[in-house]
LOLO-723113 format. One record per residue (C-alpha): residue number from 0; residue in three letters; y negated, x, z. Coordinates in nm, 4 decimals. Each point is the difference from the previous one (the first is absolute). Example, Ala and Ser with C-alpha at 12.3 -4.5 7.8 and 13.67 -1.06 7.14 Angstrom:
% LOLO-723113
0/ALA/0.4500/1.2300/0.7800
1/SER/-0.3440/0.1370/-0.0660
This chain:
% LOLO-723113
0/MET/-2.6876/-3.5300/-3.5135
1/THR/0.2202/0.0872/0.2933
2/THR/-0.1396/-0.0260/0.3456
3/ILE/0.1187/0.1867/0.3039
4/SER/0.0753/-0.2248/0.2896
5/PRO/-0.1306/0.0801/0.3478
6/ALA/0.3576/0.0589/0.1143
7/SER/0.0471/0.2665/-0.2704
8/ARG/-0.3260/0.1692/0.0969
9/GLN/0.1131/-0.0014/0.3639
10/ALA/0.3365/0.1511/-0.0985
11/ARG/-0.1737/0.2862/-0.1814
12/ARG/-0.1959/0.0993/0.3055
13/HIS/0.1425/0.2807/0.2065
14/VAL/-0.0463/0.0854/0.3623
15/LEU/-0.0276/0.3703/-0.0832
16/PRO/-0.2107/0.1506/-0.2813
17/GLY/0.1293/0.0187/-0.3564
18/LEU/0.2748/0.2174/-0.1402
19/ASN/-0.2229/0.2853/-0.1200
20/LEU/-0.1664/0.0525/0.3372
21/THR/0.3154/-0.0315/0.2100
22/LEU/0.2027/0.2169/-0.2385
23/GLY/-0.2721/0.2641/-0.0026
24/TYR/-0.0197/0.0044/0.3783
25/ALA/0.3793/0.0206/0.0322
26/ALA/0.0154/0.2883/-0.2505
27/LEU/-0.2821/0.1858/0.1787
28/TYR/0.1594/-0.0482/0.3410
29/LEU/0.3423/0.1078/-0.1289
30/SER/-0.1503/0.3086/-0.1632
31/LEU/-0.1918/0.1104/0.3086
32/ILE/0.2786/-0.0618/0.2490
33/VAL/0.3134/0.0828/-0.2002
34/LEU/-0.0378/0.1445/-0.3478
35/ILE/-0.2662/0.2667/0.0586
36/PRO/0.1659/0.1453/0.3151
37/LEU/0.3388/0.0041/-0.1729
38/ALA/-0.1490/0.1652/-0.3075
39/ALA/-0.1643/0.2653/0.2187
40/LEU/0.3331/0.0589/0.1751
41/VAL/0.1854/0.0439/-0.3284
42/LEU/-0.2704/0.2313/-0.1391
43/LYS/0.0162/0.2161/0.3123
44/ALA/0.3756/0.0332/-0.0312
45/ALA/-0.0327/0.0654/-0.3738
46/GLY/-0.1966/0.3141/0.0824
47/LEU/0.3301/0.1632/0.0935
48/GLY/0.1374/-0.0449/-0.3495
49/LEU/0.3389/-0.1504/-0.0777
50/GLU/0.1979/0.2972/0.1247
51/GLY/-0.2126/0.0387/0.3121
52/PHE/0.0307/-0.3721/0.0760
53/PHE/0.3766/0.0119/-0.0419
54/ASN/0.0268/0.3042/0.2251
55/ALA/-0.2224/-0.1642/0.2631
56/VAL/0.2051/-0.3185/0.0283
57/THR/0.3475/0.1537/-0.0277
58/THR/-0.0122/0.2409/0.2921
59/PRO/0.2755/-0.0705/0.2534
60/ARG/-0.2490/-0.1047/0.2684
61/VAL/-0.1812/-0.2463/-0.2266
62/LEU/0.3242/-0.1506/-0.1291
63/SER/0.1265/-0.0369/0.3565
64/ALA/-0.3228/-0.1723/0.1101
65/LEU/0.0092/-0.2362/-0.2986
66/ARG/0.3635/-0.0814/0.0707
67/VAL/-0.0741/-0.0785/0.3649
68/SER/-0.3010/-0.2196/-0.0889
69/PHE/0.1670/-0.2061/-0.2706
70/THR/0.3418/-0.0250/0.1660
71/THR/-0.1334/-0.1178/0.3354
72/ALA/-0.2429/-0.2423/-0.1678
73/LEU/0.2816/-0.1470/-0.2103
74/VAL/0.2350/-0.0345/0.2972
75/ALA/-0.2716/-0.1587/0.2159
76/SER/-0.0925/-0.2469/-0.2760
77/LEU/0.3645/-0.0971/-0.0475
78/ILE/0.0334/-0.0589/0.3747
79/ASN/-0.3160/-0.2110/-0.0029
80/VAL/0.1382/-0.2389/-0.2622
81/PRO/0.2700/-0.1692/0.2144
82/THR/-0.2024/0.0508/0.3191
83/GLY/-0.3089/-0.1577/-0.1525
84/LEU/0.2075/-0.2856/-0.1397
85/LEU/0.1467/-0.0804/0.3432
86/ILE/-0.3416/0.0125/0.1678
87/ALA/-0.1684/-0.2097/-0.2691
88/TRP/0.2852/-0.2526/0.0112
89/THR/-0.0242/-0.0265/0.3788
90/LEU/-0.3776/-0.0412/0.0011
91/THR/0.0113/-0.2571/-0.2800
92/ARG/0.3005/-0.2134/0.0918
93/TYR/-0.0040/-0.0020/0.3803
94/ARG/-0.2638/-0.1051/0.2528
95/LEU/0.0934/0.2387/0.2799
96/PRO/-0.2163/0.0843/0.3034
97/GLY/-0.2443/0.2811/-0.0664
98/ARG/0.0211/-0.0489/-0.3750
99/ARG/-0.3749/0.0433/-0.0494
100/LEU/0.0017/0.3231/0.1994
101/ILE/0.2926/0.1387/-0.2000
102/ASP/-0.1700/-0.1002/-0.3237
103/ALA/-0.3170/0.1817/0.1089
104/LEU/0.1935/0.3117/0.1017
105/ILE/0.1397/0.0274/-0.3527
106/ASP/-0.3473/0.1053/-0.1146
107/LEU/-0.0330/0.2650/0.2717
108/PRO/0.0693/0.2915/-0.2397
109/PHE/-0.2932/-0.1212/-0.2135
110/ALA/-0.2432/0.0115/0.2923
111/LEU/0.1393/0.2937/0.1955
112/PRO/-0.1205/0.3469/-0.1082
113/THR/0.2979/0.1848/-0.1438
114/ALA/-0.0604/0.3021/0.2233
115/VAL/0.0224/-0.2253/0.3070
116/ALA/0.3246/-0.1456/-0.1330
117/GLY/0.1359/0.3511/-0.0554
118/ILE/-0.0885/0.1181/0.3507
119/THR/0.1457/-0.3173/0.1546
120/LEU/0.3260/0.0277/-0.1911
121/THR/0.0280/0.3696/0.0815
122/THR/-0.0501/-0.0728/0.3702
123/LEU/0.2670/-0.2702/-0.0059
124/LEU/0.2536/0.1913/-0.2102
125/ALA/-0.0469/0.3471/0.1502
126/PRO/0.3063/0.1411/0.1824
127/ASN/-0.1586/-0.0985/0.3338
128/GLY/-0.1505/-0.3273/-0.1280
129/TRP/0.0920/-0.3538/0.0969
130/VAL/0.2047/-0.0469/-0.3164
131/GLY/0.0794/0.3620/-0.0825
132/ALA/0.1703/0.0727/0.3332
133/PRO/0.2640/-0.2778/-0.0323
134/LEU/0.0574/0.0993/-0.3629
135/GLY/0.0409/0.3621/0.1009
136/ALA/0.2582/-0.1024/0.2589
137/VAL/0.2240/-0.1265/-0.2812
138/GLY/-0.0702/0.3000/-0.2219
139/VAL/-0.2675/-0.1532/-0.2261
140/ARG/-0.3271/0.1856/-0.0476
141/ALA/-0.2843/-0.1932/-0.1614
142/ALA/-0.3179/0.2011/0.0463
143/TYR/-0.0544/0.3007/-0.2280
144/THR/0.2777/-0.1102/-0.2328
145/PRO/0.0153/-0.2026/-0.3243
146/LEU/0.1141/-0.2942/0.2138
147/GLY/-0.3341/0.0029/0.1811
148/ILE/-0.1846/0.0040/-0.3324
149/VAL/0.2003/-0.3015/-0.1190
150/ILE/-0.0787/-0.1890/0.3227
151/ALA/-0.3724/0.0673/-0.0424
152/LEU/0.0068/-0.1111/-0.3632
153/VAL/0.1937/-0.3158/0.0884
154/PHE/-0.2762/-0.0855/0.2460
155/ILE/-0.2688/0.0606/-0.2628
156/GLY/0.1683/-0.1826/-0.2901
157/LEU/0.1498/-0.3051/0.1725
158/PRO/-0.3111/-0.2246/-0.0227
159/PHE/-0.0050/0.0244/-0.3793
160/VAL/0.3473/-0.1510/-0.0306
161/VAL/-0.0608/-0.2714/0.2604
162/ARG/-0.3329/-0.1083/-0.1474
163/SER/0.1445/-0.0051/-0.3522
164/LEU/0.2824/-0.2319/0.1052
165/GLN/-0.1753/-0.2430/0.2335
166/PRO/-0.1966/-0.1984/-0.2633
167/VAL/0.3097/-0.0329/-0.2194
168/LEU/0.2123/-0.1255/0.2886
169/GLU/-0.2689/-0.2476/0.1039
170/ASP/-0.0301/-0.1366/-0.3549
171/MET/0.3770/-0.0157/-0.0476
172/GLY/0.0609/-0.2277/0.2945
173/ARG/0.3465/-0.1082/0.1100
174/GLU/0.0814/-0.2290/-0.2921
175/PRO/0.1905/0.2518/-0.2198
176/GLU/0.2329/0.1147/0.2781
177/GLU/0.0535/-0.3560/0.1258
178/ALA/0.0872/-0.1099/-0.3535
179/ALA/0.2458/0.2871/-0.0400
180/LEU/0.1642/-0.0685/0.3352
181/SER/0.0281/-0.3714/-0.0777
182/LEU/0.1804/0.0875/-0.3252
183/GLY/0.2646/0.1928/0.1899
184/ALA/-0.1316/0.3568/-0.0170
185/THR/0.0739/0.2285/0.2928
186/PRO/-0.2920/0.1639/0.1865
187/ALA/0.0799/0.3326/-0.1668
188/GLN/0.0044/-0.1594/-0.3473
189/THR/-0.3251/-0.1805/0.0759
190/PHE/-0.1698/0.3218/0.1027
191/PHE/0.1239/0.2272/-0.2792
192/ARG/-0.0105/-0.2520/-0.2862
193/VAL/-0.2941/-0.2227/0.0896
194/ILE/-0.2353/0.1655/0.2458
195/LEU/0.0280/0.3705/-0.0867
196/PRO/-0.0668/-0.0405/-0.3773
197/ALA/-0.3175/-0.1944/0.0796
198/LEU/-0.1092/0.2646/0.2499
199/PHE/0.0944/0.3055/-0.2064
200/PRO/-0.3358/0.0396/-0.1834
201/ALA/-0.1855/-0.0130/0.3329
202/LEU/0.2511/0.2412/0.1539
203/LEU/-0.0511/0.2406/-0.2888
204/SER/-0.3766/-0.0324/0.0309
205/GLY/0.0136/0.0711/0.3738
206/PHE/0.2333/0.2946/-0.0582
207/THR/-0.2361/0.1433/-0.2617
208/LEU/-0.3046/-0.0363/0.2234
209/ALA/0.1810/0.1551/0.2963
210/LEU/0.1265/0.2892/-0.2128
211/ALA/-0.3460/0.0660/-0.1443
212/ARG/-0.1503/-0.0039/0.3498
213/THR/0.2564/0.2264/0.1646
214/ILE/0.0338/0.2674/-0.2693
215/GLY/-0.3364/0.1520/0.0819
216/GLU/-0.0076/-0.0820/0.3723
217/TYR/-0.1427/0.2816/0.2093
218/GLY/-0.1482/-0.1054/0.3341
219/SER/0.3004/-0.1763/0.1509
220/VAL/0.2473/0.2638/-0.1243
221/VAL/-0.1752/0.3293/0.0642
222/PHE/0.0665/-0.0094/0.3763
223/ILE/0.3523/-0.1387/0.0099
224/SER/0.1314/0.2129/-0.2870
225/GLY/-0.0470/0.3337/0.1754
226/ASN/-0.1106/0.1481/-0.3351
227/LEU/0.2970/0.2334/-0.0302
228/PRO/0.0066/0.1623/-0.3467
229/PHE/0.3109/-0.0860/-0.2034
230/LYS/0.0978/-0.2617/0.2621
231/THR/-0.2699/-0.2496/0.0949
232/GLU/-0.3112/0.1208/-0.1825
233/ILE/-0.1510/-0.2784/-0.2124
234/ALA/-0.1902/0.0481/-0.3246
235/PRO/-0.3371/-0.1341/0.1288
236/LEU/0.0092/0.2579/0.2803
237/LEU/0.0778/0.2712/-0.2525
238/ILE/-0.3019/-0.1095/-0.2042
239/VAL/-0.2231/0.0171/0.3092
240/GLY/0.1358/0.3464/0.0759
241/LYS/-0.0842/0.1227/-0.3488
242/LEU/-0.3513/-0.1425/0.0296
243/GLU/-0.0503/0.1826/0.3285
244/GLN/0.1029/0.3195/-0.1790
245/TYR/-0.2534/-0.0744/-0.2783
246/ASP/0.2832/-0.0364/-0.2513
247/TYR/-0.1632/-0.3015/-0.1632
248/ALA/0.1885/0.0310/-0.3281
249/GLY/0.3343/0.0235/0.1795
250/ALA/-0.0837/-0.3036/0.2124
251/ALA/-0.1012/-0.1921/-0.3114
252/ALA/0.3257/0.0972/-0.1712
253/VAL/0.2107/-0.1386/0.2869
254/ALA/-0.2153/-0.3149/0.0077
255/VAL/0.0464/-0.0505/-0.3744
256/ALA/0.3764/0.0398/0.0384
257/MET/-0.0024/-0.2692/0.2699
258/LEU/-0.2212/-0.2168/-0.2208
259/VAL/0.2331/0.0243/-0.2993
260/VAL/0.3124/-0.0848/0.2006
261/SER/-0.1799/-0.2859/0.1774
262/VAL/-0.1261/-0.1486/-0.3266
263/VAL/0.3473/0.0172/-0.1535
264/LEU/0.1516/-0.1783/0.3005
265/LEU/-0.2685/-0.2693/0.0057
266/LEU/0.0180/-0.0587/-0.3753
267/SER/0.3783/-0.0321/0.0226
268/ALA/-0.0303/-0.2559/0.2800
269/ASN/-0.2674/-0.1931/-0.1901
270/ALA/0.2152/0.0011/-0.3151
271/VAL/0.2929/-0.1459/0.1939
272/GLN/-0.2295/-0.2614/0.1535
273/ALA/-0.1440/-0.0943/-0.3410
274/ARG/0.3498/-0.0338/-0.1466
275/LEU/0.1018/-0.2248/0.2874
276/GLY/-0.3113/-0.2080/-0.0614
277/GLN/0.0890/-0.0415/-0.3674
278/ARG/0.3532/-0.1085/0.0880
279/GLY/-0.1384/-0.2497/0.2492
280/ALA/-0.2370/-0.1403/-0.2629
281/ARG/0.2917/-0.0619/-0.2351
């Protein structure tokens, strides 16, 4: 007769309830917060029929708004990758004065209402603003242009890249780069062959999070964009406009189009990350 030792009984105890209860709660929460709203959105758009849905999302104005939203979000996320890496590296590797304050300011976009961020950026980047006036003197206009949208999205998405990289840099330590330098590698070789491969999964994760956050951004962009159709009008604003006109099916169709493109982008990024993880495991 086998007996179960006290250590085995202790190992079988869990801090949280059992699998059935936790899985049921997770499924219920996911259904209420994500699946049911998405299903309702798709059903509303399906009321247009396939031809009506296609016509709703392929009008020149909708295509222009989708292009502006996804292009600016992609550009801002790509800018945030090297910028976030430099900031995370500085905060992790150097003990400079005011480091704690800088580290706290990184989370400012999380705490600051997006509308406040949009108004502040518009005030700064307007043609008569503190930053907009010097830019205008050299022929650069930021407010009410795609450049202004990119600046707002960089501000919103930067914390995701920084916070994704900081734990990895802290765990990595200085040993790998010191070993590479001691073996005769140049600083460039050390960075691109030793440090960057180890950081790439975290960089990709931060890029994905920033892209997912900025694609549907509304509050910080609606003021600085100027909302010019076919120039700076974003898809979320177009959806709000359709809702104000009681075109609920049309708004749902544009939202579903954004959802499909977003899911494809996120799945592609996750597939690349999973493949990198498998190569690292080998």
